[in-house]
C-alpha positions in Angstrom: -6.0 -12.8 -53.7 -4.9 -10.6 -56.6 -3.2 -7.2 -56.5 -6.4 -5.7 -57.9 -8.4 -7.0 -54.9 -5.8 -5.4 -52.6 -5.9 -2.1 -54.4 -9.7 -1.9 -54.2 -9.6 -2.7 -50.5 -6.9 -0.1 -49.9 -9.1 2.5 -51.6 -12.2 1.5 -49.6 -10.3 1.4 -46.3 -8.7 4.8 -46.9 -12.1 6.3 -47.9 -13.3 5.5 -44.4 -10.0 5.9 -42.6 -8.8 9.2 -44.0 -11.6 11.4 -42.3 -11.0 9.5 -39.0 -7.2 9.9 -39.4 -7.7 13.6 -40.2 -9.8 14.1 -37.1 -7.3 12.2 -35.0 -4.4 14.1 -36.4 -6.1 17.3 -35.7 -6.7 16.3 -32.1 -3.1 15.2 -31.7 -2.0 18.5 -33.2 -4.0 20.3 -30.4 -2.5 17.9 -27.8 1.0 18.7 -29.1 0.2 22.4 -28.9 -1.1 21.9 -25.4 2.2 20.3 -24.4 4.2 22.9 -26.2 2.3 25.8 -24.5 2.5 24.2 -21.1 6.2 23.3 -21.7 6.9 27.0 -21.9 5.9 27.2 -18.3 8.6 24.7 -17.2 9.3 21.1 -16.5 7.0 20.8 -13.5 3.9 22.0 -15.3 4.6 19.6 -18.2 5.2 16.8 -15.8 1.8 17.6 -14.1 0.1 17.2 -17.5 1.9 13.8 -17.8 0.7 12.5 -14.4 -2.8 13.8 -15.0 -3.1 12.2 -18.4 -1.7 8.9 -17.1 -4.8 8.8 -14.8 -7.3 10.3 -17.2 -6.4 8.3 -20.2 -7.4 5.0 -18.5 -11.0 6.3 -18.0 -11.1 7.8 -21.4 -9.9 4.7 -23.2 -12.1 2.4 -21.2 -15.0 4.7 -22.1 -14.0 4.7 -25.8 -13.8 0.9 -25.7 -17.4 0.7 -24.3 -18.6 3.1 -27.0 -16.8 1.0 -29.7 -19.5 -1.7 -29.3 -21.8 0.6 -31.3 -20.0 0.8 -34.8 -19.9 -2.9 -35.5 -23.5 -3.4 -34.5 -24.7 -0.4 -36.4 -22.6 -1.4 -39.4 -23.9 -5.0 -39.4 -27.5 -3.8 -39.0 -26.9 -1.4 -42.0 -25.4 -4.2 -44.1 -28.4 -6.4 -43.3 -30.8 -3.6 -43.9 -32.1 -3.8 -40.3 -33.3 -0.2 -40.0 -35.2 -0.6 -36.7 -32.2 -1.9 -34.9 -30.0 1.1 -35.6 -31.8 3.6 -33.5 -32.2 1.1 -30.7 -28.5 0.4 -30.6 -27.8 4.2 -30.3 -30.3 4.7 -27.5 -28.9 2.0 -25.4 -25.3 2.9 -26.1 -25.9 6.5 -25.1 -27.4 5.4 -21.7 -24.4 3.1 -21.0 -21.8 5.7 -22.1 -23.2 8.6 -20.0 -23.6 6.4 -17.0 -19.9 5.3 -17.3 -18.8 9.0 -17.6 -20.7 10.0 -14.4 -19.2 7.1 -12.4 -15.7 7.9 -13.8 -16.0 11.6 -12.8 -16.9 10.6 -9.2 -14.0 8.1 -8.9 -11.4 10.6 -10.2 -12.7 13.4 -7.9 -12.5 11.1 -4.9 -8.9 10.1 -5.8 -7.5 13.7 -6.2 -7.1 14.4 -2.4 -4.9 11.3 -2.2 -2.5 11.9 -5.1 0.5 12.2 -2.8 0.6 8.4 -2.7 2.1 8.5 -6.2 5.3 9.7 -4.6 5.9 12.3 -7.4 7.4 15.8 -6.9 5.1 17.8 -4.6 5.1 20.8 -7.1 3.9 18.5 -9.9 1.1 17.1 -7.7 -0.1 20.6 -6.7 -0.3 21.7 -10.4 -2.0 18.4 -11.5 -4.9 18.5 -9.0 -7.0 21.3 -10.6 -6.3 20.1 -14.1 -7.4 16.6 -13.2 -10.6 17.8 -11.5 -11.8 19.9 -14.4 -10.9 17.2 -16.9 -12.9 14.6 -14.9 -16.1 16.7 -15.5 -15.2 17.0 -19.1 -15.5 13.2 -19.5 -19.3 13.6 -19.6 -19.5 15.7 -22.8 -16.6 13.5 -24.1 -18.7 10.3 -23.9 -21.8 12.1 -25.3 -19.8 13.1 -28.3 -18.2 9.7 -28.6 -21.6 8.0 -28.9 -22.6 10.4 -31.7 -19.3 9.8 -33.4 -19.5 6.0 -33.2 -23.1 6.2 -34.6 -22.0 8.2 -37.6 -18.8 6.1 -38.1 -20.9 2.9 -38.0 -23.1 4.1 -40.8 -19.9 4.8 -42.9 -20.1 8.5 -42.5 -16.7 9.4 -41.0 -16.6 12.9 -42.4 -19.1 14.4 -40.1 -17.2 13.6 -36.9 -14.0 14.8 -38.5 -15.6 18.2 -39.2 -16.9 18.5 -35.6 -13.5 17.5 -34.2 -11.7 20.1 -36.4 -14.0 22.9 -35.1 -13.5 21.7 -31.6 -9.8 21.6 -32.1 -9.7 25.2 -33.3 -11.8 26.3 -30.3 -9.5 24.3 -28.0 -6.3 25.8 -29.5 -7.5 29.4 -29.2 -8.8 28.9 -25.6 -5.5 27.3 -24.6 -3.6 30.3 -25.7 -6.0 32.7 -24.0 -6.4 30.8 -20.7 -3.0 29.4 -20.2 -1.2 32.7 -20.7 -3.9 35.1 -19.7 -4.5 36.9 -23.0 -7.3 39.2 -24.2 -8.3 40.2 -20.6 -8.6 36.7 -19.2 -6.7 35.7 -16.1 -3.5 33.6 -16.5 -4.7 30.1 -15.4 -1.6 28.1 -16.4 -2.1 24.3 -16.4 -5.8 24.6 -15.3 -6.5 26.8 -18.4 -5.7 23.9 -20.7 -8.4 21.8 -18.9 -11.0 24.5 -19.2 -10.3 24.9 -22.9 -10.8 21.2 -23.4 -14.1 21.2 -21.6 -15.5 24.1 -23.6 -14.3 22.6 -26.9 -16.1 19.3 -26.2 -19.4 21.1 -25.6 -18.9 22.9 -29.0 -18.2 19.5 -30.7 -21.5 18.1 -29.5 -23.4 21.0 -30.9 -21.5 20.8 -34.3 -22.0 17.1 -34.8 -25.7 17.2 -33.9 -26.2 20.0 -36.4 -24.4 18.1 -39.1 -26.3 14.9 -38.4 -29.6 16.7 -38.6 -28.6 17.9 -42.1 -28.1 14.3 -43.3 -31.5 12.6 -43.7 -30.0 9.1 -43.7 -28.4 9.7 -40.3 -31.1 11.9 -38.7 -34.0 9.5 -39.5 -32.6 6.9 -37.2 -31.5 9.3 -34.5 -34.8 11.2 -34.2 -36.5 7.9 -33.6 -33.9 6.6 -31.3 -35.8 7.5 -28.1 -39.1 6.1 -29.3 -39.4 2.7 -27.7 -38.5 1.0 -24.5 -35.2 -0.1 -23.2 -34.5 -3.8 -23.7 -32.2 -5.8 -21.5 -31.1 -8.0 -24.5 -29.8 -5.0 -26.4 -27.9 -3.7 -23.3 -26.4 -7.2 -22.8 -25.3 -7.3 -26.4 -23.6 -3.9 -26.2 -21.9 -4.8 -23.0 -20.8 -8.2 -24.3 -18.9 -6.3 -27.1 -18.1 -3.1 -25.2 -16.6 -4.4 -22.0 -14.1 -6.8 -23.6 -13.2 -4.0 -26.0 -12.7 -1.6 -23.2 -10.6 -4.1 -21.3 -8.4 -4.6 -24.4 -7.8 -0.9 -24.6 -7.4 -0.7 -20.8 -4.7 -3.3 -20.7 -2.7 -1.4 -23.3 -3.2 2.1 -22.1 -2.8 1.2 -18.4 0.6 -0.2 -19.4 1.5 3.2 -20.9 0.0 5.0 -17.9 2.0 2.7 -15.7 5.1 3.6 -17.7 4.4 7.3 -17.1 4.0 6.8 -13.4 7.1 4.7 -13.2 9.0 7.4 -15.1 7.9 9.9 -12.5 9.6 7.7 -9.9 12.8 8.0 -11.9 12.8 11.8 -11.8 11.1 15.0 -12.9 13.3 15.5 -16.0 12.8 11.9 -17.1 9.0 12.3 -16.8 9.0 15.5 -18.8 11.1 13.8 -21.5 8.8 10.8 -21.4 5.8 13.1 -21.9 7.4 14.7 -25.0 8.1 11.3 -26.5 4.8 9.7 -25.8 3.0 12.8 -27.1 4.7 12.4 -30.4 4.3 8.7 -30.5 0.5 9.1 -29.8 0.3 11.0 -33.1 0.9 7.8 -35.1 -1.1 5.7 -32.8 -4.3 7.8 -33.2 -3.8 7.8 -36.9 -3.6 4.0 -36.7 -6.9 3.9 -34.9 -8.4 5.5 -38.0 -7.4 2.5 -40.0 -8.4 0.2 -37.2 -11.9 1.7 -37.1 -12.2 1.5 -40.9 -11.3 -2.2 -40.6 -14.1 -2.6 -38.0 -16.7 -0.9 -40.1 -15.8 -2.7 -43.4 -15.4 -6.2 -41.8 -18.7 -5.7 -39.9 -20.5 -4.5 -43.0 -19.2 -7.5 -45.0 -20.3 -9.7 -42.2 -23.8 -8.3 -42.4 -23.8 -9.0 -46.1 -22.7 -12.6 -45.4 -19.6 -11.9 -47.5 -17.0 -13.6 -45.3 -14.3 -13.6 -47.9 -14.7 -9.9 -48.3 -14.5 -9.4 -44.5 -11.2 -11.4 -44.5 -9.7 -9.4 -47.3 -10.7 -6.1 -45.8 -9.0 -6.9 -42.5 -5.7 -8.1 -44.0 -5.6 -5.1 -46.4 -5.9 -2.8 -43.4 -3.1 -4.6 -41.6 -0.8 -4.3 -44.7 -1.6 -0.6 -45.1 -0.7 0.2 -41.5 2.6 -1.7 -41.8 3.6 0.5 -44.7 2.5 3.7 -43.0 4.3 2.9 -39.7 7.5 2.2 -41.5 7.4 5.8 -42.7 6.7 7.3 -39.3 9.5 5.2 -37.7 11.9 6.6 -40.2 10.8 10.2 -39.4 11.2 9.7 -35.7 14.7 8.4 -36.1 15.9 11.0 -38.5 14.5 14.0 -36.6 14.9 12.7 -33.0 17.3 15.6 -32.3 15.0 18.3 -33.5 11.5 17.2 -32.5 12.0 17.6 -28.7 13.1 21.2 -29.2 9.6 22.1 -30.3 8.5 21.5 -26.7 11.2 23.1 -24.6 14.9 24.1 -24.5 15.8 22.5 -21.1 19.3 20.9 -21.6 18.5 18.3 -18.9 15.3 17.1 -20.7 16.2 17.2 -24.4 18.9 14.5 -24.5 16.7 12.1 -22.7 13.7 12.7 -25.0 16.0 12.4 -28.1 17.2 9.0 -26.9 13.7 7.7 -26.0 12.5 8.6 -29.5 14.6 5.7 -30.8 12.4 3.3 -28.8 9.3 5.1 -30.0 10.4 4.5 -33.5 11.0 0.8 -32.8 7.5 0.1 -31.6 5.7 1.9 -34.5 5.0 -1.2 -36.6 3.8 -3.5 -33.7 1.7 -0.6 -32.3 0.0 0.0 -35.6 -0.6 -3.7 -36.4 -2.1 -4.5 -33.0 -4.6 -1.7 -33.1 -5.7 -2.6 -36.7 -5.8 -6.3 -36.0 -8.0 -5.9 -32.9 -10.3 -3.5 -35.0 -10.7 -6.2 -37.6 -11.5 -8.8 -34.9 -14.1 -6.4 -33.5 -15.7 -6.3 -36.9 -16.1 -10.1 -36.6 -17.5 -9.4 -33.1 -14.6 -11.5 -31.7 -13.6 -9.8 -28.5 -13.0 -12.3 -25.7 -9.8 -14.1 -26.8 -8.3 -10.7 -28.0 -8.9 -9.4 -24.5 -7.0 -12.2 -23.0 -4.2 -11.7 -25.5 -4.0 -8.0 -24.6 -3.9 -8.9 -20.9 -1.0 -11.3 -21.4 1.0 -9.0 -23.7 0.8 -5.8 -21.6 0.4 -6.9 -18.0 2.3 -10.3 -17.9 5.1 -9.2 -20.2 5.2 -5.5 -21.0 4.7 -3.6 -17.8 6.6 -6.0 -15.5 9.6 -5.9 -17.9 9.4 -2.1 -17.8 9.7 -2.1 -14.0 12.4 -4.8 -13.8 14.4 -3.4 -16.6 14.5 0.1 -15.0 14.7 -0.5 -11.3 16.3 -4.0 -11.0 18.5 -4.3 -14.1 19.5 -0.6 -14.2 18.5 0.2 -17.7 17.2 3.6 -16.7 14.4 5.4 -18.7 15.1 3.1 -21.7 14.0 0.1 -19.6 10.5 1.4 -19.4 10.3 1.8 -23.2 11.8 -1.6 -23.9 9.0 -3.2 -21.9 6.5 -1.3 -24.0 8.1 -2.5 -27.2 8.0 -6.1 -26.1 4.4 -5.9 -25.0 3.2 -4.4 -28.3 5.2 -6.9 -30.4 3.6 -9.9 -28.6 0.1 -8.3 -29.0 0.6 -7.6 -32.7 1.8 -11.1 -33.5 -1.0 -12.9 -31.6 -3.8 -10.7 -32.6 -2.9 -11.0 -36.3 -2.7 -14.7 -36.0 -6.1 -14.7 -34.3 -7.7 -12.8 -37.2 -6.1 -15.2 -39.6 -7.7 -18.2 -37.8 -11.1 -16.5 -37.1 -11.6 -15.2 -40.6 -10.5 -18.5 -42.1 -13.0 -20.4 -40.0 -15.9 -18.2 -41.0 -15.3 -18.7 -44.8 -18.3 -20.4 -46.3 -17.8 -23.3 -48.7 -18.8 -21.1 -51.6 -16.8 -18.0 -50.7 
């Protein structure tokens, strides 16, 4: 493989990834703004966001994983010039995704009255309940938008979702300011105001992405025909066969992070607030890495549809190399500015030193975190999801999360113990998933490739 081949794959990966990264970065910017605004209200409101997100993120990520079955199938159908299959995949995916959102909403709503079992500060639980309930209903428009986004991404148009997300982010940011603090004649809603802002912003995003898709004939022609035809059990089974393992992969990872947040709440309120600051900043680089991961899914899937297995292998490894270089830079930034970054959120002298220390561990897991998400994206492009799911289970649930608990509560490592477990889990996942892509892509090479 020559340097010229790598450069071309870098360019093609970035062409797809940059709009996704831009959209993700914009969303993270809003999330950071959310936390900064809520942080101005005190440690308890910020901790309430932490415990709520620890619960919500599991449902959101599982839902995203289910929806991620759509891009590789649409991408492969596009590469194989299978026009009739594109609309059918969208129709069935939308049904599955909305059904998941409704069930998730009901499950979260039924859990809220029993949140005291988490053994967190009572003030934190009281503030978290309304935020969590509103956010549960917001999962329905979230999954609707996610289906439209995956459809557009799968057809290699990653700019349209980026534009919709940017508009939604602006709306979210403005409404956060207005509703959290009670500006422009609106009541001061505090933590609940942030949830209402997110709900409205997601509805706006649906309207924007539909409008932009309608203006692109190549995208709209499949979408307008998507509901012409009957539902087929074989298509549903194919989407579930890809989506459920993908969602489990993401669930195992995110549940480890959610479990870490819940464990940190058992350590103390200040430690949980510091953890929320740290994980909020670390999520910036993770969501950018998902852009490169999605680009690897699209490009590997497209090459697979073209029967170009060597091109699929090269696209995947180029994406992995790209994310290693990027994560090296972000790790350096977190280390150098670890004393300054937490001050953007609050000035509490009990929280800032803990957050500054935890940022060292956030820097440490940058490379394995990026590699695992891109490697699993490349494997998804090959439609290889079962073994990667098992790898994620072992890495996060057998090694990562148990080590977080033992290190903190048995060996006395304090808050650092939770993050050491996360670093170990991510490192195991990154190594095994990369090796899996090496084996799978090598096996698929044709004799003439």
